[in-house]
Structures are given as C-alpha cells and as structure tokens.
ZALUMZA-617976 format. One line per 3 residues: number of its first residue (from 1); for each residue x, y, z of N, C-alpha, C. Coordinates in steps of 0.001 Angstrom, whole numbers, plus 500000, padded with zeros to 6 digits. Layout:
// ZALUMZA-617976
NUM	X,Y,Z,X,Y,Z,X,Y,Z  ...
// end
This chain:
// ZALUMZA-617976
1	500862,498821,500000,500000,500000,500000,500903,501235,500000  500577,502151,499147,501395,503351,499047,501086,504306,500192  501922,505312,500342,501715,506290,501420,500419,507048,501207
4	500026,507263,499943,498770,507953,499654,497575,507120,500126  497641,505822,499928,496578,504935,500411,496462,504961,501918  497594,504972,502611,497587,505022,504073,496974,506331,504558
7	497334,507440,503924,496784,508745,504300,495277,508765,504082  494818,508221,502962,493385,508190,502674,492644,507359,503705  493193,506228,504090,492552,505369,505096,492488,506080,506447
10	493546,506754,506850,493568,507463,508123,492559,508617,508113  492525,509393,507042,491584,510515,506947,490150,509991,506920  489888,508925,506190,488543,508354,506130,488111,507841,507508
13	489014,507226,508241,488695,506765,509593,488381,507922,510519  489159,508984,510433,488924,510171,511262,487571,510791,510952  487263,510950,509672,485980,511542,509278,484810,510658,509687
16	484985,509350,509607,483932,508427,510034,483640,508589,511516  484669,508728,512318,484463,508912,513758,483785,510251,514044  484141,511303,513322,483510,512610,513530,482030,512563,513135
19	481725,511914,512021,480339,511816,511567,479524,510978,512544  480084,509860,513005,479368,509008,513957,479106,509769,515259  480059,510556,515703,479866,511363,516910,478774,512404,516730
22	478740,513025,515574,477707,514017,515288,476321,513395,515238  476215,512228,514627,474927,511540,514555,474475,511123,515951  475396,510653,516773,475051,510264,518139,474562,511461,518945
25	475228,512600,518812,474787,513817,519510,473400,514237,519041  473154,514142,517739,471848,514503,517196,470752,513589,517750  471013,512284,517786,470026,511338,518310,469766,511562,519796
28	470797,511835,520562,470613,512086,521986,469846,513389,522209  470087,514397,521387,469338,515641,521485,467855,515430,521212  467539,514644,520190,466147,514334,519878,465517,513556,521022
31	466247,512619,521601,465736,511842,522726,465421,512737,523922  466271,513706,524201,466033,514642,525300,464788,515483,525026  464641,515977,523805,463469,516780,523465,462178,515970,523571
34	462195,514730,523129,461006,513881,523239,460688,513617,524705  461709,513376,525508,461484,513154,526935,460906,514381,527619  461420,515556,527292,460882,516787,527869,459431,516994,527449
37	459123,516702,526204,457745,516861,525743,456819,515897,526483  457268,514673,526691,456430,513689,527386,456172,514096,528831  457125,514802,529442,456946,515246,530820,456096,516517,530881
40	456335,517452,529979,455671,518754,530045,454298,518798,529384  454031,517948,528401,452769,518010,527664,451547,517861,528572  451497,516880,529471,450314,516782,530326,450136,517992,531251
43	451234,518558,531723,451155,519697,532626,450637,520952,531925  450969,521112,530644,450611,522313,529904,449346,522132,529067  448755,520960,529128,447532,520712,528370,447760,520489,526886
46	448973,520175,526496,449270,519900,525094,448837,518475,524762  448606,518182,523495,448220,516813,523135,449357,515838,523425  448987,514696,523949,449975,513666,524283,449978,512630,523178
49	451109,512335,522574,451121,511465,521391,450873,509989,521681  451007,509543,522921,450879,508122,523230,449716,507899,524179  449088,506757,524036,448019,506388,524957,448463,505137,525698
52	448465,505198,527015,448907,504059,527815,447748,503187,528252  446563,503409,527706,445390,502638,528103,445280,501370,527286
// end
C-alpha cells in the first residue's frame, strides 16, 4: 500500500468517527426533546402522542 493509500485510510477513519459522533449527539438531542415533551405536555395541556390505556 502506498503512502497515499495510508493517508486516505487514516483521513477516512477520522471523518467516520467525527460523523458518527455528530449523529450520536443529534440522536441524543432528539431523545432529550422527546422526553421533555412527554413530561411537560400533560402539565401544559398539550396533546399527548401516546396512549397508555
């Protein structure tokens, strides 16, 4: 493998880790917002998306 191939593999690995971290942060942010809505919706009289009956 040439030095150019090694550089490409290292850069691709780095970018993959950055993208995976960004996606994880985005998913956790959405999870927090959904959790806050589930807690606050009944208190504020907003429609609740789930029925536990």
